[in-house]
C-alpha positions in Angstrom: 0.0 0.0 0.0 1.2 3.5 -0.9 0.4 6.5 1.2 -0.3 9.6 -0.9 0.5 13.1 0.4 -1.8 16.0 -0.2 0.0 19.3 -1.0 -1.0 22.8 -1.8 -0.9 23.7 -5.5 -1.7 27.4 -5.8 -5.2 27.7 -4.3 -6.0 24.0 -4.9 -4.8 20.7 -3.4 -2.8 18.1 -5.2 -1.6 14.6 -4.6 2.0 13.4 -4.9 2.1 10.0 -6.6 5.3 8.0 -6.2 7.4 7.3 -9.3 7.0 3.5 -9.0 3.2 3.9 -9.0 3.4 6.2 -12.1 5.5 3.5 -13.8 3.0 0.8 -13.0 0.2 2.9 -14.3 2.3 3.7 -17.4 1.7 7.4 -17.1 3.8 10.5 -17.0 3.5 14.2 -16.3 0.7 15.7 -18.3 -1.3 12.5 -18.7 -4.8 12.1 -17.5 -5.9 9.9 -14.6 -9.5 9.1 -13.8 -10.9 8.6 -10.3 -13.9 6.5 -10.2 -16.0 5.3 -7.2 -16.2 1.6 -6.7 -19.3 -0.3 -5.7 -17.9 -0.9 -2.2 -17.6 2.8 -1.6 -13.9 3.0 -2.3 -12.1 4.7 -5.2 -10.1 3.5 -8.2 -7.4 5.6 -9.9 -6.9 4.5 -13.5 -5.4 5.9 -16.8 -8.3 4.5 -18.7 -11.4 6.7 -19.4 -14.5 4.8 -18.3 -16.7 6.9 -20.6 -14.5 6.0 -23.6 -14.8 2.3 -22.7 -18.6 2.6 -22.7 -18.6 4.4 -26.0 -16.3 1.7 -27.5 -18.7 -1.0 -26.2 -21.5 0.7 -28.0 -19.5 1.0 -31.2 -18.6 -2.7 -31.1 -22.2 -3.5 -30.7 -23.2 -1.4 -33.7 -20.3 -2.8 -35.9 -21.4 -6.3 -34.9 -25.0 -5.8 -35.8 -24.3 -3.9 -39.1 -21.3 -5.9 -40.2 -22.7 -6.6 -43.7 -23.8 -3.1 -44.2 -20.4 -1.7 -43.2 -18.7 -4.2 -45.4 -20.7 -3.0 -48.4 -20.1 0.6 -47.6 -16.3 0.0 -47.3 -16.1 -1.1 -50.9 
């Protein structure tokens, strides 16, 4: 478990994330992280946009249902 320290950043509050955690998340300065609430009341920090994942699931569904139509249109 890693303890994260809250620090002042201008008039806001920031979190210092250790280098090893950044490496495991495969992120660097300037990248986006997403904080989502888990069903058990906790939080999850991830580099993957959950809204993007939902949109891709919808796109996969559309492409699966209209595979023949999309194939004809691609010619």
